[in-house]
C-alpha atoms as one frame of an Amber mdcrd trajectory, in Angstrom:
protein
  -0.106   0.105   0.084   2.863   2.397   0.808   4.509   1.818  -2.490   1.228
   2.564  -4.382   0.682   5.876  -2.350   4.399   6.581  -3.077   3.940   5.954
  -6.736   0.711   8.007  -6.947   2.538  10.855  -5.157   5.298  10.784  -7.695
   2.842  10.832 -10.644   0.998  13.803  -9.076   4.138  15.715  -8.402   5.343
  14.961 -11.947   2.057  16.274 -13.372   2.064  19.442 -11.246   5.791  20.193
 -12.522   4.872  19.316 -16.069   1.916  21.795 -15.912   4.008  24.566 -14.474
   6.727  24.104 -17.172   4.036  24.317 -19.841   2.513  27.401 -18.298   5.695
  29.182 -18.261   6.508  28.381 -21.830   3.079  29.385 -23.154   3.250  32.695
 -21.057   5.935  34.173 -23.269   6.270  35.062 -27.027   9.456  34.848 -28.864
   9.152  37.715 -31.362  11.812  39.397 -33.663  11.559  42.517 -35.731   9.644
  42.047 -38.783   7.339  39.304 -37.150   3.642  39.872 -37.621   1.323  39.232
 -34.580  -2.321  40.061 -33.771  -2.514  42.765 -30.901  -5.169  44.453 -28.908
  -6.390  47.609 -30.781  -7.633  49.427 -27.837  -4.690  51.781 -27.512  -2.309
  52.761 -25.034  -4.619  53.286 -22.108  -5.738  49.530 -22.218  -4.097  47.330
 -19.764  -4.799  44.037 -21.322  -1.988  44.245 -23.907  -3.238  40.977 -25.455
  -1.225  39.350 -28.327  -1.875  36.263 -30.381  -0.638  34.513 -33.618  -4.496
  34.098 -34.408  -6.917  36.873 -35.325  -9.866  37.175 -32.769 -10.882  39.285
 -29.797  -8.375  40.527 -26.887  -9.392  39.699 -23.390 -11.161  43.120 -23.148
 -13.405  41.938 -25.871 -12.159  44.330 -28.746 -11.011  43.001 -32.114  -7.515
  42.539 -32.487  -5.572  43.803 -35.363  -2.459  42.587 -37.410   0.559  44.313
 -36.338   4.259  44.471 -36.999   7.074  44.061 -34.653   9.317  47.008 -35.084
  11.848  46.193 -32.355  12.274  43.948 -29.412  14.117  44.954 -26.168  13.842
  44.737 -22.326  11.000  42.041 -22.504   8.885  44.316 -24.683   7.973  44.441
 -28.635   7.189  47.696 -30.144   4.438  47.129 -32.782   2.972  49.210 -35.443
  -0.552  48.628 -37.176  -2.437  50.293 -39.902  -4.421  53.020 -38.455  -2.006
  53.655 -35.290  -0.607  57.060 -35.244   2.506  55.656 -33.403   4.215  52.387
 -32.160   2.668  50.772 -29.131   4.639  48.691 -26.575   3.472  45.210 -25.436
   4.877  42.673 -22.956   6.475  39.532 -24.281   5.496  37.629 -21.225   1.789
  37.598 -20.270   0.347  37.171 -16.684  -2.287  34.929 -18.449  -1.808  32.448
 -21.240  -4.204  30.302 -23.368  -4.947  26.991 -21.707  -5.834  25.185 -25.041
  -2.961  22.575 -24.805   0.151  22.033 -26.498  -1.367  21.122 -29.931  -2.860
  24.662 -30.009  -0.787  27.232 -31.868  -2.649  30.400 -31.123  -0.048  31.369
 -28.305  -2.439  34.049 -27.027  -1.051  36.070 -23.980  -2.523  38.883 -21.994
  -1.908  41.016 -18.803  -5.753  40.309 -17.824  -7.850  37.351 -17.486 -10.403
  36.400 -20.218 -10.671  34.062 -23.257  -7.924  33.648 -25.815  -8.526  33.847
 -29.523  -9.616  30.079 -29.703 -12.281  30.679 -27.241 -10.475  28.942 -24.344
 -10.246  30.536 -20.806  -6.774  32.026 -20.160  -4.777  30.512 -17.245  -2.969
  32.723 -14.736   0.820  31.917 -15.025   2.441  34.597 -12.930
């Protein structure tokens, strides 16, 4: 009985560690100048700063817009999109990430809770 409990504890611990590693990986976007990404179109005053590889709505409910990465430095990407009068800064690491699993490629991150572009609930990661 002790061996079974020990084995179950080890499996549960491994799943928790694996989930934490997955969440950490999903919470950060690896972007470079010239990349295109979908970003929140609400303006500088919006705190969600959502970004995704898919078109959709950001966590604050507005439509995202396709933007081009102008530069990346200090954990932030400077983005520019049609209709924006200036570049906007977005964090490369989200406090929330899409919880759709490893097969999903939306890579949605946000600073606020809500739904990702594939309609799954975002998961708090930091």
